[in-house]
C-alpha positions as CSV (number, residue, x, y, z in Angstrom):
1,M,0.0,0.0,0.0
2,I,2.8,2.4,0.9
3,V,4.6,1.6,-2.3
4,H,1.4,2.2,-4.3
5,M,0.8,5.5,-2.6
6,F,4.4,6.6,-3.3
7,Y,4.0,5.6,-7.0
8,Y,0.8,7.6,-7.1
9,Y,2.4,10.6,-5.5
10,T,5.3,10.4,-7.9
11,C,2.9,10.5,-10.9
12,I,1.2,13.5,-9.3
13,L,4.5,15.3,-8.8
14,L,5.5,14.7,-12.4
15,L,2.2,16.2,-13.6
16,C,2.6,19.2,-11.4
17,G,6.1,19.7,-12.7
18,M,4.9,19.5,-16.3
19,A,2.1,21.9,-15.5
20,L,4.6,24.4,-14.0
21,G,6.7,24.0,-17.1
22,V,3.7,24.8,-19.3
23,L,3.0,27.9,-17.1
24,C,6.6,29.1,-17.7
25,V,6.0,28.8,-21.4
26,L,2.6,30.6,-21.2
27,V,4.2,33.4,-19.2
28,S,7.1,33.8,-21.6
29,E,4.6,34.1,-24.5
30,C,2.2,36.5,-22.8
31,R,2.6,40.0,-24.3
32,Q,0.4,41.5,-21.7
33,I,3.0,41.0,-19.1
34,K,6.2,43.1,-19.1
35,R,9.5,41.2,-19.2
36,A,10.4,42.4,-15.7
37,D,7.0,41.4,-14.3
38,K,7.5,37.8,-15.5
39,H,10.3,37.1,-13.1
40,P,8.1,36.7,-10.0
41,F,6.1,34.1,-12.0
42,Y,9.2,32.1,-12.8
43,L,10.4,32.3,-9.2
44,T,7.1,31.1,-7.8
45,Y,7.0,28.1,-10.2
46,A,10.6,27.2,-9.5
47,L,10.1,27.3,-5.7
48,I,6.9,25.2,-5.9
49,A,8.7,22.6,-8.1
50,C,11.8,22.5,-5.8
51,S,9.8,22.3,-2.6
52,A,7.6,19.5,-4.0
53,L,10.8,17.7,-5.2
54,A,12.3,18.1,-1.7
55,E,9.1,16.6,-0.1
56,W,9.2,13.7,-2.6
57,L,12.8,13.0,-1.9
58,G,12.1,13.0,1.8
59,I,9.4,10.4,1.3
60,W,11.7,8.4,-0.9
61,L,14.7,8.5,1.5
62,N,12.6,7.8,4.6
63,G,13.6,4.4,6.0
64,R,16.5,3.9,3.6
65,A,18.9,2.2,6.1
66,D,21.4,1.5,3.2
67,L,22.1,5.3,3.0
68,P,23.6,7.7,5.5
69,G,21.3,9.9,7.5
70,W,22.6,13.3,6.4
71,P,20.8,13.2,2.9
72,I,17.4,12.9,4.8
73,L,18.3,15.8,7.1
74,A,19.4,17.9,4.2
75,V,16.3,17.2,2.2
76,K,13.9,17.9,5.1
77,C,15.8,21.1,5.8
78,A,15.3,22.1,2.2
79,D,11.6,21.1,2.4
80,Y,11.0,23.3,5.5
81,I,12.8,26.2,3.9
82,L,11.4,26.1,0.4
83,T,7.8,25.5,1.3
84,P,7.3,28.8,3.2
85,L,9.3,30.5,0.4
86,A,6.9,29.2,-2.2
87,G,4.0,30.6,-0.2
88,G,5.9,33.9,0.1
89,A,6.4,33.9,-3.7
90,F,2.7,34.2,-4.2
91,V,2.8,37.5,-2.2
92,H,5.8,38.6,-4.3
93,H,3.4,38.7,-7.3
94,M,1.5,41.4,-5.7
95,K,4.3,43.9,-5.5
96,L,3.0,45.4,-2.3
97,R,5.2,47.7,-0.2
98,N,3.8,47.6,3.4
99,R,4.6,46.4,6.9
100,W,3.1,43.0,6.2
101,N,5.5,42.5,3.3
102,K,8.4,43.4,5.6
103,A,7.1,41.1,8.3
104,L,6.9,38.2,5.8
105,A,10.5,38.8,4.7
106,V,11.7,38.7,8.4
107,I,9.7,35.5,9.1
108,L,11.1,33.8,6.0
109,A,14.7,34.9,6.7
110,G,14.3,33.8,10.4
111,N,12.9,30.4,9.4
112,T,15.7,29.8,6.9
113,L,18.3,30.5,9.6
114,F,16.5,28.4,12.1
115,Q,16.2,25.4,9.8
116,V,19.9,25.5,8.9
117,V,20.9,25.6,12.6
118,A,18.3,22.9,13.4
119,V,20.0,20.4,11.1
120,F,23.0,20.2,13.3
121,N,21.0,20.1,16.6
122,G,18.1,17.7,15.8
123,W,15.5,20.3,16.6
124,M,13.3,19.6,13.6
125,V,14.0,16.1,12.5
126,T,15.2,13.0,14.4
127,L,16.3,9.7,12.9
128,D,16.1,6.2,14.3
129,A,18.5,3.4,13.6
130,G,16.6,2.5,10.4
131,N,16.7,6.1,9.1
132,H,13.0,6.7,9.7
133,Y,12.5,10.4,10.5
134,T,10.1,11.9,13.0
135,H,9.4,15.4,14.1
136,G,12.0,16.9,16.5
137,P,11.3,18.7,19.8
138,L,11.1,22.1,18.2
139,Y,8.9,21.2,15.3
140,I,6.3,23.4,16.9
141,V,8.4,26.4,15.9
142,Y,8.0,25.5,12.2
143,V,4.3,25.0,12.7
144,T,4.1,28.5,14.2
145,V,6.1,30.0,11.3
146,Y,3.9,28.1,8.9
147,L,0.7,29.5,10.4
148,A,2.2,33.0,10.6
149,I,3.1,33.0,7.0
150,I,-0.4,31.8,6.1
151,V,-1.9,34.7,8.1
152,V,0.4,37.2,6.3
153,I,-0.5,35.7,2.9
154,V,-4.2,35.9,3.7
155,V,-3.9,39.6,4.8
156,Q,-1.9,40.4,1.7
157,F,-4.4,38.8,-0.6
158,I,-7.1,40.9,1.0
159,I,-5.1,44.1,0.6
160,Y,-4.2,43.1,-3.0
161,G,-7.8,42.4,-3.8
162,R,-8.7,46.0,-3.0
163,T,-6.7,47.1,-6.0
164,F,-9.1,45.2,-8.3
165,E,-12.6,46.0,-9.4
166,Q,-15.3,44.5,-7.1
167,Q,-16.1,41.8,-9.7
168,N,-12.5,40.6,-9.8
169,R,-12.1,40.1,-6.1
170,A,-14.2,37.0,-5.5
171,S,-12.1,35.0,-8.0
172,L,-8.9,36.1,-6.3
173,Y,-10.1,35.1,-2.9
174,T,-11.4,31.8,-4.2
175,I,-7.9,31.0,-5.5
176,M,-6.5,31.8,-2.1
177,L,-9.0,29.5,-0.4
178,L,-8.2,26.7,-2.9
179,V,-4.5,26.8,-2.0
180,L,-5.2,27.0,1.7
181,A,-7.6,24.0,1.4
182,G,-5.0,21.9,-0.3
183,I,-2.5,22.7,2.5
184,A,-5.0,22.0,5.2
185,L,-6.0,18.7,3.7
186,Q,-2.4,17.5,3.7
187,E,-1.8,18.6,7.3
188,M,-4.9,17.0,8.5
189,G,-4.9,13.9,6.3
190,G,-1.6,12.5,7.4
191,E,1.4,11.2,5.5
192,G,-0.7,9.5,2.8
193,C,-2.5,12.7,1.8
194,R,-0.1,14.8,-0.4
195,T,-2.3,17.7,-1.7
196,A,-0.4,20.8,-0.8
197,Y,1.7,21.1,-3.9
198,V,-1.1,20.1,-6.2
199,A,-3.2,22.9,-4.7
200,M,-0.2,25.3,-5.0
201,T,0.3,24.4,-8.7
202,M,-3.4,24.9,-9.4
203,G,-3.4,28.2,-7.5
204,A,-0.3,29.3,-9.6
205,A,-2.1,28.5,-12.8
206,L,-5.3,30.2,-11.7
207,L,-3.4,33.3,-10.6
208,F,-1.8,33.5,-14.0
209,I,-5.2,33.4,-15.6
210,H,-6.5,36.0,-13.2
211,Y,-3.5,38.2,-13.7
212,S,-3.7,38.0,-17.5
213,A,-7.4,38.8,-17.4
214,F,-6.8,41.8,-15.1
215,S,-3.9,43.0,-17.2
216,Q,-6.1,42.9,-20.3
217,Q,-8.8,44.8,-18.5
218,A,-6.3,47.4,-17.3
219,M,-4.9,47.7,-20.8
220,D,-8.4,48.2,-22.3
221,A,-9.2,50.8,-19.7
222,H,-5.9,52.6,-20.4
223,L,-6.7,52.6,-24.2
224,Q,-10.1,54.0,-23.5
225,I,-8.6,56.8,-21.4
226,Q,-6.1,57.5,-24.2
227,H,-8.8,57.5,-26.8
228,A,-10.9,59.9,-24.7
229,Q,-7.8,62.2,-24.3
230,L,-7.3,62.1,-28.1
231,A,-10.9,62.8,-28.7
232,T,-11.0,65.8,-26.4
233,D,-9.4,69.1,-27.2
234,A,-7.1,70.0,-24.3
235,L,-7.7,73.8,-24.4
236,T,-11.5,74.0,-24.9
237,G,-12.9,70.6,-23.8
238,L,-14.7,70.2,-27.1
239,L,-14.2,67.2,-29.4
240,S,-10.7,67.3,-31.0
241,R,-9.5,67.4,-34.6
242,H,-8.7,63.7,-34.1
243,A,-12.4,62.9,-33.2
244,Y,-13.5,65.1,-36.1
245,T,-11.3,63.1,-38.5
246,E,-12.5,59.8,-37.2
247,D,-16.1,60.9,-37.8
248,L,-15.3,62.0,-41.3
249,V,-13.6,58.7,-42.1
250,A,-16.6,56.8,-40.7
251,C,-18.9,58.6,-43.2
252,E,-16.5,58.9,-46.1
253,D,-18.1,56.0,-48.1
254,G,-21.6,57.3,-47.8
255,D,-23.7,60.5,-48.2
256,A,-24.2,62.8,-45.2
257,P,-27.2,61.7,-43.2
258,Q,-30.5,63.4,-44.2
259,G,-31.5,66.0,-41.7
260,L,-27.9,66.8,-40.7
261,A,-26.8,70.4,-40.5
262,A,-23.1,71.3,-40.6
263,F,-22.0,74.5,-39.0
264,A,-18.6,76.1,-39.6
265,I,-17.5,78.7,-37.0
266,D,-14.5,81.0,-36.8
267,I,-13.4,83.8,-34.5
268,N,-13.1,87.3,-36.0
269,D,-10.1,89.5,-35.1
270,L,-8.2,86.7,-33.3
271,K,-4.9,87.7,-35.0
272,R,-5.3,91.3,-33.9
273,V,-6.0,90.2,-30.3
274,N,-2.9,87.9,-30.3
275,D,-0.7,90.6,-31.7
276,T,-1.9,93.4,-29.4
277,M,-2.8,91.6,-26.2
278,G,-0.9,88.4,-26.3
279,H,-1.7,84.7,-26.8
280,L,-3.2,84.3,-23.4
281,A,-6.0,86.7,-24.5
282,G,-6.3,84.8,-27.7
283,D,-6.7,81.5,-25.9
284,E,-9.3,83.2,-23.7
285,L,-11.2,84.1,-26.9
286,I,-10.9,80.5,-28.2
287,C,-12.3,79.1,-24.9
288,G,-15.0,81.7,-24.9
289,A,-16.0,80.7,-28.4
290,A,-16.1,77.0,-27.4
291,K,-18.4,77.8,-24.4
292,C,-20.8,79.7,-26.7
293,I,-20.8,76.9,-29.3
294,E,-21.3,74.2,-26.6
295,A,-24.2,76.2,-25.1
296,V,-26.0,76.4,-28.5
297,F,-25.2,73.1,-30.2
298,G,-23.9,70.8,-27.3
299,E,-27.2,69.2,-26.4
300,A,-28.3,68.3,-29.9
301,G,-25.0,67.8,-31.8
302,R,-21.3,67.2,-31.7
303,C,-19.0,70.2,-31.4
304,Y,-15.3,70.1,-32.6
305,R,-12.4,72.4,-32.5
306,T,-10.7,71.6,-35.8
307,G,-8.0,74.2,-35.8
308,G,-6.6,77.2,-34.0
309,D,-9.9,79.2,-34.0
310,E,-11.9,77.0,-36.3
311,F,-14.9,75.0,-35.1
312,V,-17.4,72.6,-36.5
313,A,-20.8,71.6,-35.1
314,L,-22.8,68.7,-36.6
315,V,-26.5,68.6,-35.6
316,D,-29.1,66.1,-36.6
317,D,-32.7,66.8,-37.5
318,M,-32.4,70.5,-38.4
319,D,-34.0,72.5,-41.2
320,A,-33.1,75.9,-42.5
321,I,-35.3,77.8,-40.1
322,R,-34.0,76.1,-37.1
323,A,-30.4,76.6,-38.4
324,E,-31.0,80.3,-38.7
325,V,-32.4,80.4,-35.2
326,A,-29.3,78.6,-34.0
327,L,-27.0,81.2,-35.6
328,C,-28.9,84.0,-33.9
329,R,-28.6,82.2,-30.6
330,L,-24.9,81.8,-31.2
331,E,-24.5,85.5,-32.0
332,R,-26.3,86.5,-28.8
333,Q,-24.1,84.1,-26.8
334,A,-21.0,85.7,-28.2
335,R,-22.2,89.3,-27.7
336,S,-23.0,88.5,-24.0
337,W,-19.7,86.9,-23.3
338,A,-16.9,88.8,-21.6
339,G,-13.5,87.5,-20.5
340,K,-10.9,88.8,-18.0
341,L,-8.4,89.8,-20.7
342,T,-10.8,90.5,-23.6
343,K,-14.3,91.9,-23.4
344,E,-15.5,91.3,-26.9
345,L,-16.1,88.1,-28.9
346,R,-17.3,88.1,-32.5
347,L,-17.9,84.9,-34.4
348,A,-18.3,84.2,-38.1
349,A,-20.6,81.3,-38.8
350,G,-22.2,79.5,-41.7
351,F,-24.2,76.3,-42.2
352,A,-25.0,73.8,-44.9
353,L,-27.9,71.3,-44.8
354,A,-27.6,67.8,-46.1
355,A,-31.2,68.1,-47.5
356,D,-29.9,70.9,-49.8
357,Y,-27.0,68.9,-51.1
358,P,-28.2,65.3,-51.8
359,G,-25.4,62.9,-52.5
360,L,-22.8,65.0,-50.9
361,S,-20.4,63.5,-48.4
362,L,-20.0,64.8,-44.9
363,E,-16.6,66.3,-45.6
364,K,-18.0,68.2,-48.7
365,L,-21.0,69.3,-46.6
366,V,-18.7,70.9,-44.1
367,S,-16.8,72.5,-47.0
368,E,-20.1,74.1,-48.1
369,A,-20.6,75.4,-44.5
370,D,-17.1,76.8,-44.6
371,L,-17.9,78.8,-47.7
372,A,-20.9,80.3,-46.0
373,M,-18.8,81.1,-42.9
374,Y,-16.1,82.8,-45.0
375,A,-18.8,84.9,-46.7
376,A,-20.0,86.0,-43.2
377,K,-16.5,86.7,-42.2
378,A,-15.9,88.9,-45.3
379,E,-19.1,90.8,-44.6
380,Y,-17.9,91.4,-41.0
381,Y,-14.6,92.9,-42.1
382,R,-16.3,94.9,-44.8
383,Q,-18.7,96.5,-42.4
384,N,-16.0,97.2,-39.8
385,G,-13.5,98.5,-42.4
386,R,-10.7,96.1,-41.4
387,D,-8.2,94.2,-43.5
388,R,-9.4,90.5,-43.5
389,R,-5.8,89.4,-43.8
390,R,-5.2,90.7,-40.3
391,R,-8.1,88.6,-39.1
């Protein structure tokens, strides 16, 4: 029966070793994990494999009267050092910098020193004449260290879980419970129940899956933030030139939607303000124009800053009368605006309706709105007796 159980455990150990090898390959191929972040995975897998091997060697050497006793003592020492280190390696994944992490490092270092000294004093393992080993008089110290490490690991898992979204925590805690259950089953099941390293191998595999999924979610969230930043104009908060270009590309193969109105808007006299009052005053005018445009078109359409003082608004379900009303509202908004550096804002605006230009693309429709805007700008400069080239 003992031989059969040893053979069974050997097969389990080989499967665990192969699984850890596969995990190493998966980690090396995973592009979501940075190269430096892969090292804790490799370390964890190596420690699990080495500690499992040490336990297996201890079982194999136990009772070998034909061999000297020191190999058993050395193997058991390695077992009692590597097993806590394998548990600590799980915490190393988390990259936490807190007092619990420091406490774990102190416990592991103290246990390593104690185990080395214990080999020469028989504190942990004693051998009989047949080289059968039993627990030594200070084995309780190792049990205490073991329990302390488990407590620290549980606390660190809970702290680490708080860095995840709520929906990701349950899976993380379940992995922790699985590993603890495997260790508990071995401790309570006696010598014939060797489940700790099976559970640790399964936990390592599940942690890799969890980490990969979380990394992908974090990457997706980062990309969404980047896209939002690209789509937003930094100065005005309106949609950016990038967002405008994307929308044009999305519609380039088709006609502009029926009922769509394109508004082109520009600031009059911006160059004169920049030249006489400075670019801070010019930026204030640009931001003021953006607020006016957003107030008129923001609820019903999409507002873009497409250039220095150039804006476009695209509004659905609008006819000529409503478009003229919108331009009047925009003019009133501009006349009522006043900044700290500049007190006057004048806008030139024009629009084009998709209904008036059937078959025209969105880009061409905006070009028609541009023509109307430039006509309004020319009229403004003519009425005020200013050189349009000075803007």
